[in-house]
C-alpha positions in Angstrom: 67.7 81.9 -29.6 70.1 80.8 -26.9 67.9 82.3 -24.2 64.8 80.5 -25.5 66.6 77.2 -25.4 67.6 77.8 -21.8 64.0 78.6 -20.9 62.8 75.4 -22.5 65.4 73.4 -20.6 64.3 75.0 -17.3 60.6 74.3 -18.1 61.1 70.6 -18.9 62.1 69.3 -15.5 59.2 71.2 -14.0 56.8 69.2 -16.1 58.6 66.0 -15.2 58.2 66.9 -11.5 54.6 67.5 -12.1 54.2 64.2 -13.7 56.1 62.4 -11.0 53.9 64.1 -8.4 50.7 62.9 -10.2 52.0 59.4 -10.6 52.9 59.3 -6.9 49.4 60.5 -6.0 47.9 57.8 -8.2 50.1 55.1 -6.5 49.0 56.3 -3.0 45.4 56.2 -4.1 45.8 52.7 -5.4 47.3 51.5 -2.1 44.5 53.1 -0.2 41.9 51.5 -2.4 43.6 48.2 -2.1 43.6 48.6 1.7 39.9 49.4 1.8 39.0 46.7 -0.7 40.9 43.9 1.1 38.3 43.0 3.8 35.6 42.9 1.1 37.7 40.6 -1.0 38.4 38.4 2.0 34.7 38.1 2.7 34.0 37.1 -0.8 36.9 34.6 -0.8 35.7 33.0 2.5 32.2 32.7 1.0 33.6 31.0 -2.1 35.6 28.7 0.1 32.6 27.7 2.1 30.7 27.0 -1.1 33.5 24.9 -2.4 33.9 23.0 0.9 30.3 21.6 0.7 30.9 17.8 0.2 29.3 16.2 -2.9 27.8 13.4 -0.7 25.5 16.0 1.0 24.3 17.4 -2.2 23.4 13.9 -3.4 21.7 13.1 -0.1 19.5 16.2 -0.4 18.3 15.0 -3.8 17.2 11.6 -2.6 16.0 12.5 0.9 12.3 13.1 1.1 10.6 14.2 4.3 8.1 11.6 5.5 4.5 12.5 4.6 1.5 11.3 6.6 3.4 8.7 8.7 0.3 7.9 10.6 -1.8 7.1 7.5 1.1 5.0 6.0 1.5 3.0 9.2 -2.3 2.3 9.3 -2.2 1.3 5.6 0.8 -1.0 6.2 -1.0 -2.7 9.1 -4.1 -3.3 7.1 -2.2 -4.5 4.1 0.1 -7.0 5.8 -2.7 -8.3 8.0 -4.9 -9.0 5.0 -2.1 -10.7 3.1 -1.2 -12.8 6.1 -4.8 -13.7 6.7 -5.2 -14.8 3.1 -2.1 -16.9 3.2 -2.8 -18.6 6.5 -6.4 -19.1 5.6 -5.6 -20.6 2.3 -3.0 -23.0 3.8 -5.4 -24.1 6.5 -8.2 -24.6 4.0 -5.9 -26.6 1.6 -4.2 -28.7 4.2 -7.0 -29.7 6.6 -10.0 -31.9 6.0 -11.7 -30.8 9.2 -14.7 -28.6 8.1 -15.2 -27.2 11.6 -11.9 -25.3 11.6 -12.0 -21.5 11.3 -9.4 -18.7 11.3 -10.3 -15.7 13.6 -13.9 -16.6 13.1 -13.8 -17.1 9.3 -14.0 -20.2 7.2 -13.0 -21.0 3.6 -15.3 -23.1 1.4 -14.8 -24.2 -2.2 -17.8 -24.0 -4.4 -18.6 -27.2 -6.2 -21.9 -26.4 -8.0 -23.5 -23.4 -9.9 -26.6 -23.3 -7.7 -25.7 -19.7 -6.7 -25.2 -18.3 -10.2 -27.7 -15.4 -10.3 -30.6 -15.6 -12.8 -31.2 -11.9 -12.3 -27.9 -10.2 -11.4 -29.6 -6.9 -10.7 -31.7 -8.3 -7.9 -29.6 -11.3 -6.9 -26.4 -9.8 -5.8 -23.5 -11.6 -4.2 -23.7 -14.8 -6.3 -20.8 -17.1 -7.2 -19.8 -19.9 -9.5 -18.3 -23.3 -9.2 -14.5 -23.1 -8.8 -14.8 -20.0 -6.6 -13.8 -19.8 -3.0 -16.1 -18.1 -0.4 -15.1 -16.7 2.9 -17.8 -17.3 5.5 -18.0 -15.5 8.9 -19.2 -17.5 11.9 -22.5 -16.1 13.2 -25.1 -17.0 15.8 -27.8 -19.2 14.1 -30.7 -16.9 14.7 -28.9 -13.6 13.6 -29.3 -14.1 9.8 -31.8 -12.0 7.9 -33.8 -12.2 4.7 -31.5 -11.7 1.7 -28.3 -13.0 3.5 -26.4 -15.8 1.9 -25.8 -18.4 4.7 -23.8 -21.6 4.9 -25.5 -24.4 6.7 -25.6 -28.2 7.1 -28.5 -30.0 5.3 -28.8 -32.0 8.5 -27.3 -31.6 12.0 -25.0 -34.6 11.6 -24.0 -33.8 7.9 -20.4 -33.2 7.0 -21.4 -31.4 3.8 -22.4 -27.8 3.5 -24.8 -25.7 1.4 -24.6 -22.0 0.9 -27.9 -20.4 -0.3 -29.8 -17.2 0.1 -32.3 -16.7 2.9 -35.8 -16.3 1.3 -37.8 -16.3 4.5 -37.2 -16.3 8.2 -39.7 -18.0 10.6 -40.1 -18.0 14.3 -41.7 -21.4 14.3 -42.2 -24.4 12.0 -45.6 -26.0 12.5 -46.0 -26.4 16.3 -42.3 -26.3 16.9 -41.0 -22.9 18.1 -37.6 -21.6 17.2 -35.8 -19.8 14.3 -36.1 -21.5 10.9 -35.0 -20.3 7.5 -36.4 -21.0 4.0 -33.4 -20.9 1.6 -33.0 -21.2 -2.1 -30.2 -21.1 -4.6 -30.2 -18.2 -7.0 -30.1 -20.6 -10.0 -32.6 -23.0 -8.5 -36.3 -22.9 -9.1 -37.3 -24.8 -6.0 -36.8 -23.9 -2.3 -34.7 -26.0 0.1 -35.9 -27.9 3.1 -36.4 -25.5 6.1 -33.2 -25.1 8.1 -33.0 -24.9 11.9 -30.8 -22.2 13.5 -28.6 -25.0 14.9 -27.7 -26.0 11.3 -26.5 -22.5 10.4 -22.7 -22.2 10.3 -22.1 -18.7 9.0 -22.7 -15.9 6.6 -20.9 -15.4 3.3 -18.8 -12.2 3.2 -16.3 -12.4 0.4 -16.1 -14.3 -2.9 -12.6 -15.1 -4.3 -13.2 -16.1 -7.9 -11.6 -19.0 -9.7 -9.0 -20.2 -7.2 -10.5 -23.5 -6.4 -8.1 -25.3 -8.8 -5.2 -23.4 -7.2 -6.3 -24.7 -3.7 -6.6 -28.2 -5.0 -3.0 -27.9 -6.3 -1.9 -26.6 -2.8 -3.6 -29.6 -1.2 -1.6 -32.0 -3.4 1.7 -30.1 -3.2 1.8 -28.6 0.3 5.6 -27.8 0.7 6.0 -26.3 -2.8 2.9 -24.2 -2.4 3.8 -22.8 1.0 7.3 -21.8 -0.3 5.6 -20.2 -3.3 3.2 -18.2 -1.1 6.0 -16.9 1.1 8.0 -15.9 -2.0 5.0 -14.0 -3.4 4.5 -12.2 -0.1 8.1 -11.2 0.0 7.9 -10.0 -3.6 4.9 -7.8 -2.9 6.6 -6.4 0.2 9.7 -5.4 -1.8 7.6 -3.8 -4.6 5.6 -1.8 -2.1 8.8 -0.6 -0.3 10.4 0.4 -3.6 7.2 2.4 -4.8 6.8 4.2 -1.5 10.5 5.2 -1.2 10.8 6.3 -4.8 
């Protein structure tokens, strides 16, 4: 019995040494693994730091920054849009503030319609008619360049300060024995033809009808300063709205 106990005592430290050896090996392996894994962890840490270092302002800017699309077409559209608005404002102001009927803006004149002589009886055939209270834009033309079917503005007589705007029904190269260009005109709502018109009496050709703003222009004529301020404000408002829509 005594000998067996001695044997057991001798065997116990051997096991402990084996365990200590195994634990030492494990510790060495852990150190080696940690040494090999350190650069990878450093790389991951540097990546995470870079991601964290991205400022919030840049992220916000990326959300709202849009690359410009079709800059050439937008520039062309802006030029046409602003030119048309300015043309309309300037033309309306000149029309409303001047009593000189011979004035034109870039070769165009504005006339207020006072009668319903050009209200079409047959809208399918008589196109381009207008009503009293409308405003028509007339382009200056050479007297002999109008054709049948055109709506022309002319003076009833050479010295007349009034104007008529009717449709050309017939074009003549002489009237009786007198040579020259003459026009037979008639209002779309009229049943009778007008007196023949000489080419010297022709002022221009109707190009655009602006409906129902005659009353507005009469108001402008009576309240010039207020109306000009209002028109400039409307122009600025339209500009701001367009800028907001395009940049959204």
